[in-house]
C-alpha atoms as one frame of an Amber mdcrd trajectory, in Angstrom:
protein
 -47.830  18.309  42.452 -49.822  15.137  42.136 -48.325  11.728  41.597 -49.735
  11.647  38.066 -48.050  14.968  37.202 -44.691  13.744  38.557 -44.888  10.541
  36.499 -45.858  12.543  33.398 -42.910  14.936  33.829 -40.527  12.042  34.456
 -41.718  10.261  31.302 -41.327  13.441  29.244 -37.810  13.897  30.608 -36.841
  10.291  29.790 -38.215  10.633  26.241 -36.223  13.861  25.845 -33.018  12.101
  27.001 -33.633   9.203  24.619 -34.104  11.576  21.669 -30.923  13.505  22.519
 -28.971  10.255  22.757 -30.251   8.983  19.414 -29.515  12.275  17.661 -25.999
  12.620  19.088 -24.813   9.093  18.296 -22.742   8.827  15.145 -22.655   5.720
  13.054 -19.085   4.431  13.247 -18.699   1.929  10.447 -16.080   1.651   7.741
 -18.250   3.217   5.042 -15.744   6.070   4.598 -13.470   3.640   2.749 -14.594
   2.995  -0.829 -15.413  -0.602  -1.706 -12.903  -1.867  -4.254 -12.305  -5.451
  -5.397  -9.335  -7.096  -3.682  -8.071 -10.501  -4.787  -4.272 -10.506  -4.639
  -1.902 -13.421  -4.108   1.472 -12.661  -2.536   3.742 -15.575  -3.440   4.997
 -18.058  -0.882   8.747 -17.131  -1.067   7.835 -13.532  -0.216   5.669 -14.575
   2.710   8.318 -17.005   3.977  10.902 -14.190   3.957   8.741 -12.000   6.214
   9.245 -12.212   9.957   6.907 -11.430  12.821   6.359  -7.675  13.040   7.164
  -7.014   9.372   4.932  -4.962   7.101   4.388  -5.668   3.414   2.680  -2.899
   1.441   0.987  -3.352  -1.932   0.087  -0.240  -3.923  -1.047   0.402  -7.505
   1.766   0.903 -10.006   1.989   4.101 -12.057   0.158   2.544 -15.012  -2.698
   1.352 -12.733  -2.506  -2.085 -14.392  -0.566  -3.905 -11.693   0.852  -3.417
  -8.267   4.137  -2.742  -6.539   5.005  -4.751  -3.436   7.397  -3.131  -0.941
   8.926  -4.716   2.141  10.456  -3.363   5.318  12.774  -6.328   5.770  15.650
  -5.463   3.469  14.177  -6.297   0.085  13.341  -3.755  -2.542   9.999  -3.747
  -4.280   8.855  -5.934  -7.155   6.019  -5.732  -9.668   2.887  -7.728  -8.994
   0.912  -9.035 -11.966  -2.524  -8.540 -10.397  -4.210  -5.145 -10.569  -4.409
  -3.231  -7.312  -7.349  -0.842  -6.935  -7.827   2.178  -4.693  -4.914   3.196
  -2.503  -3.719  -0.379  -2.032  -3.246  -2.246   1.220  -0.650  -3.478   3.662
  -0.115  -6.796   5.394   1.102  -6.894   8.973   2.808 -10.150   9.978   1.384
 -10.681  13.457   2.859 -14.167  13.875   5.354 -15.815  11.533   3.519 -18.266
   9.232   0.459 -18.170  11.490  -1.207 -14.778  11.589  -1.503 -12.030   8.985
  -3.640  -8.885   9.077  -4.401  -6.964   5.873  -5.424  -3.296   6.075  -6.639
  -0.851   3.448  -4.313   2.123   2.919  -7.224   4.591   2.874  -7.877   6.895
   5.824 -11.208   6.173   7.526 -11.833   9.884   8.067 -11.884  11.189   4.494
 -11.667   8.102   2.302 -14.682   8.981   0.155 -13.588  12.541  -0.571  -9.829
  12.243  -0.903  -7.191  10.370  -2.851  -4.789  10.551   0.070  -3.101   7.198
   0.546  -1.812   6.513   4.034   1.934   6.760   4.509   3.393   3.537   5.920
   6.130   4.063   8.507   7.930   0.720   8.677  10.035   1.760  11.671   7.268
   2.931  14.032   4.590   0.664  12.495   2.174   3.579  12.445   0.342   4.729
   9.319  -0.387   8.420   8.883  -2.779  10.357   6.657  -1.117  13.289   4.859
  -4.523  14.978   4.430  -6.111  14.993   7.904  -3.144  14.043  10.091  -4.723
  10.912  11.563  -2.357   8.181  12.777  -3.129   4.477  13.051  -1.378   1.745
  15.064  -0.862  -1.208  12.720   0.062  -3.946  15.261  -2.943  -3.062  17.437
  -5.659  -3.674  14.852  -5.253  -0.443  12.897  -6.637   1.534  15.816  -6.634
   5.327  15.753  -3.781   6.919  17.722  -4.566  10.547  16.980  -6.204  12.869
  14.471  -9.696  13.311  13.072 -10.393   9.642  12.286 -12.447   7.705  14.844
 -12.761   4.350  13.057  -9.898   1.804  12.788  -8.462   0.859   9.397 -10.567
  -1.337   7.128  -9.399  -4.956   7.126  -9.368  -7.653   4.453  -9.288 -11.435
   4.605  -5.742 -12.813   4.696  -5.615 -16.552   3.991  -2.385 -18.524   3.935
  -2.279 -21.418   1.463   0.204 -23.451  -0.579   0.498 -20.754  -3.252   1.120
 -17.917  -0.798  -1.016 -15.379   1.014  -4.360 -14.504  -0.569  -5.726 -11.068
   0.297  -9.419 -10.746  -0.560 -12.741  -9.199   0.351
């Protein structure tokens, strides 16, 4: 085999590998979660009552005109005046009065094809999808623990101000 033939075969092989790599790569963005408007204010007394490691969940109420806020720190739920769209969201208190992370309660595996809202487990701090069985670790950025999902939970902006905690996109 001549040097020219070896270089030609090597180039063909490298092009083949590049094509295989491009075809096999999946796009891993958060597009499986429907885009819904989020602009909710959780009042300051509620936020002040939450401690580090607590989870606050906000889901649509049965009339779909407001929201229901539920806490894992001993309080029952209360009605929120703002409308909550989609499956709702949860707020993880990463650091008391300093750091809050808001996640969508829609599974990143089948969010566009299912109405399955994630189930929040306040004790283990893992969310689970009743449809596909995926589990997400809330304190660690909504990362996937197990199941069919490969993308972490969708996050929202969480901004602390004088009026409370504003969750928005």
